[in-house]
Structure formats: C-alpha cells, structure tokens
N, C-alpha and C positions, 0 to 999 in steps of 0.2 A: 533333408538337410538344409536346403535353401530357405525353407520357411523358418527354421530355427535361427538362421543367420539374420533374416529379416526382423524377426521378433527381438533378437539381441540388439540390433542396430536401432530399432525404434525405441526400445527400452532405454538404451544408453542415451539417445537424444533427449528423451523425456527427463532423464535424470539430470541432464544439463540445465533444465529449466529451473532447477533449484537455486535459491539464493544462498547467501553466505551461511544461513542457518539450515540449509538443506530442506527447504520447504518448496511448495509449488507456487507461492505468491511472493511478490517483491517486498522489500522492506524500505523504510524511510528513516533517516536520522532525525529529520524535522517533523516527526509524526504529530507533535502537538499542534501544528498548524494545518495538518492534513487528516484530521480525524474522520471526516466524512468518507474518505477513501476506503476505510475498513469498518465503519459503523454508521449505517443509515439513520440511526436514531439521533445522530448529531445534528441533522438538518433542522434548521429553525431555532437552534439554541442561542443564536445571536440575534440582535435586533434588526440587522440588515442582511441583504443577500451578499454572498461572497463567492469569488471564484479563485481557486488555488491551482497553480501549475507547479509540478515538481519534476525536474530532470535530474536523473541520477546516473553517474558513470562509475561503475564499481570495479575495484581491483585494477587500477591503471597500471599498464605494463604487461598485462596478461592478455594474450590474443583471444578474441571472441568472449571477453568477460561480459557480465550482465550490464545492460543499458535499459533504463526504465524512464518512460515519459507518461505523465498523467495530467489530466485536466478535470477538475471537479468544481461544480457550482451547486449551492444550496441556499435556501432561505425560507422565511415564513410566508404564508399566504394571508389573504384578508382575514380569515378566521384564524386568530392567533394560536389556536390549538393545533392547527395543521401546518405542515411544511412539506416541501418536496425538494428534489435535487437530481442531478445527473452526473455521471462519471465516465470518462473516456480514458483508455490506457493502452499502452504498448510496452511489452516486456520482451527484450531480445537477448537471447543467450545462445552463442554458438550458431548451430544450424537451425535453431528453433525460434519462432516468434509467436507471441500471444497477443492478440488484439481483442478489444471488446468494449462493450457499452452496457451500463446499467442505469436504471432510473428508480427512484424510490419515493415513498411517502412516509411521513412520521406524524405521530400523534402525541401531544404534550398535555400532561396532567399537572395541575398545581396542587402540590402536597401541603405546603405551608406558604406563608407570605413570601418567603425567599427561596424555597426549594421546589424544583420541578422534576418530573420524571417523564421521559419520552420513550416511545416504542417506534422502531423503524423497520421497514421491510423493503428490500431491494431486489429487483429482477432484471435480467438482461441476457446477454449471450457472450460467448467466447468463440474465437476462431484460433485454433492452434495450427501453425504452419510449419512444416518441416521441409527445409531446403535440401533436397536429396543431392543437388549438385555439389554440396559441401561435404558429402559422405562418400568415402571410398568403399564400394561394395566388394564382396568376395569375388563375384563374377562381373566383368565389365559390362556385359549385356543383360544384367539383371532387370527383369521386367518391372519390378516394383519401384525402381529408381530411374526409370527411363523418361518420366514425365516432368522431372525437375522439382515441382512443388507438390507436397502431400498435405492435405488439409482436413481438419476435423472441426465441424461447426456444432457447438454444444450450448444448451441453456445453462444459466447460472443464477445464483441468488444468495442473499445474506440477510441476517436478522440481527438486531441489536437493541440494547437498552442503554439509556443515558440519564444519569442522575446528576443534576447540576445546580449550582448556586453562583452568585456573582463572584465568590472567592474560591470556589473549588468545583471539581467535577469527578465523576467516576463512571466509566463505561465498560460494557461487556458485549461482545458480538461474536457471531459465528459465520464464517464464509464458506462458500461452495456447498450449500446445504442440499443441493439437488443430486450430488454424487454422480454426475453424468459420466458415462464411460467414453473414452476417446477411441475413435475409429478412423484411421487415416486412409484406409484402402477400401475401395468399393467391393473387393473380394473378401474383405475381412469379416468373418462371421461374428467373432467375439473379440473382446479386448481385455487385457489384464491391467490396463492403465485407466484410472478413473480419478475424478476430482475429490480429494480427501478433505474432510472437515478441518478448518483452521480456526482456532480460538484466540481472541484478543481481549485483554483486560488492561484498561488504562486508568490513570488517575493523575490529578495535579492540584496544586494549591497556590494561591497568590497571597504572599505576605507583603502587605503595603507598609514599608518601613518609614516612609515619609511622603510628603507630597510629590517628591521627585523620584524616589528610589523604591523598587520592588524586587523581591526575590521569588522565583517561580520554580519549585522542584516539580518533577513529573516522572512518570514511569509508564512503560508498556511491557506487558508480559505476553509472549507469543507461544502458541503451542500447536503444532501440526503433527499428530501421531503418525508413525511411531518415534519421531525425533524428539529428543529431550527439550523441555521448555527453554526459551531464551528470554532474558530480562534486559531491558534498556533502562538505565537510570540517568536522569539529566537534571541539571540545575542551571537556570538562567538568571541574570540580573538585568533589570530594565531601568533606563533613565528617562524620566518624563514621558513614558509610554511611547518613546521615539526610537531609542537606540538600545539594542540588547547584545549580550554576549553570554556564552554558556559553554559548559563542559559536560561530558557524560562518559558512560562506560557500558558496553554491550558484552554480556558474558560470552566467553569462548569466541571472541571475534575482534573487537576493536575498542579503542578509546576515541572519543569524538570531541570536536570543538566546533562552535558555530558563532556567527555574528549576523546582525541584521539591522534593518532600518525601516521605520514606519513613518510615512509622510502623511501627517494630518489624519491618521487612522483611516486612510483611504487606499494608499498604495503601500504594499509591504514587500520588501526584498530580503531574502535570507540566503546565507551560504554556510554549508557544513562540510567538514573534512574528517574522514575516518582514518585513524592511524591503526593499521593492522597490528594485532598482537599475537596472531597465530603464526605458524610456519610459512604462511603465504607472504609474510613480510620480506622473505628472501627473494620474492619474484615480483611483488607489487609495491608501488609507492603509496598506495592508499586509495580512497574513494572520494569522489567529489559529488556534491549535491547542491543544486541551485533551486531556490523557491521564489515564485512571484505570486503575489496575492492582490486582489482588487476588491474593495467593498463598494457596493452600489445599492440603489433602490431606497425606498422610504423606510424609516424605522417603524416597527410594529408598535402598537399601543399596548403598554403593559396593563 
C-alpha cells in the first residue's frame, strides 16, 4: 500500500511540472527572440553571436506556480557553414525543480542566393529534483521522504531544422528525443515517468513597410502527446529597428501583449504580459516575462 502511495505522490509531483499547456517543457511568450532554446538549428542563422536570457513568472497569485529562468548563447564559427551554442535553464513548479544544460552544433546549407537550410543537434542532461519536505506523506515516518530531496539525473537531446531568409523563417524541431525514464529512488527498479517527445513548428515574416516601420507576424505550434496542440499567434510592429510593440493569442490559454527596446542592435530588452483567458483568471492576475539579449562578436562573412 505504501508503494502505491509513493508512486501516486511522485506521479502527482511530476504532473505539476507541466506548464499551462500541460506539457513537460516550459513555454515562452517572446519565443521569436529565444528560438535557440527549442531548436538547435537556429544557431548561426544570425551574423553575430547572441546571448538571450528569459525570466518567466507564470500565474501570478497562485502559490508555487511555474517559474522559468533560461540563458542561451549561439553563433557562427570561422567556417560559416558551422555554428554552435549552449543552453542553461531552471524550471520550478511547486515541489519540483528541473535544471539542465545542453550544447549543440549546427550545419548550414546554401540553397539559393538568399535561402539557407540548417540542421542542428543538441545533447546534454537534466536533473529533476523533488523536494519531499513540501509533500505531506501518508505516514509521517515514510522512508522515501525522509531525506528531503529526491533527484533523477537524465541525459537529454533535441534535433531541429531551420529554413531562413533575410525576410522570413520556418523551423521544426523535436525535444527530449532520448525518452529517458525518471528514477528518483535508489530502490526504484522501474519508472512509469519518462521524457516524452515534444514537437515545435515556428514561422515568421518581416514586412518592411518603409525605412522606419516594419510589421512582423509569427507563430509557434507546440505538440506534446497526448495533449492537444497549442498555437501561439503574434504580430509585432517595429520602429527604426529600435522600438517594438506586439499582441498575440495562445489557444486555450491567454492573450498576450509585449513591448521592447533595441539599443544599436547590441542590447535588447523585452517585456511580455499574458492575460489569462481560462478559468485560472479567477485566481491569477496573469504572467510576466522579461527578456534580455546581447549581440557580440564579429560578423561572419557572407
């Protein structure tokens, strides 16, 4: 009976790691600036190296709601066909915390004078941590929850494709391709919890209306079976490549607004706010997301 209770508690905690669309991975409202986080083929698609950090505080007002912190850097190598990058992240939900690191390489092919296709592969690790002190066990002296922190150390990886032009892009990627099973206990022979495939499809276009104004629609489609797909649709307007503002909608979740500032195309600051449209709006005032980006290094030779 005790083993059944332990499995139930562990399963419940793992379910808490789901984000608003009930998947195992975090989401981002400003995904268009953070594409490397879910598609390693994005690395090297820009002329310079860039580092992007996103801090997301989801469902403000709800205790132990998801908090996500990421830092990603990527850029081209001397051989302009090759690129690399790295990605650090922490995702905290209730009694669970997921931390990890991945590094990647990408290869770029020139299809036409203005169109390129890249392939990217990323490998790394995850550490899932379950804080048993935040869980009330059926028995106060339960052995499984006497040590405070339960940990599972697991390999991870993702693969992606990225087709891009100066005016548009389209990407497809798959995360958690190793399907590693989570095992928190040294006495645990098997586990029913594992890292499920997650699929991402992204696209965007830059409409240059004049020397000063541009409109940039974009989308991201996320699918983590058996959960139904979720679609983000956004449109931004940019003035002199310096100031932008945008609105968007995420199916079965929220409406979004965002603003940002780009200083000499070197320093980028963005803020997004999600207005919850589901029943959670009765308990949460929304979600906040802050983005900071830095461009550095020498431009690659086209």
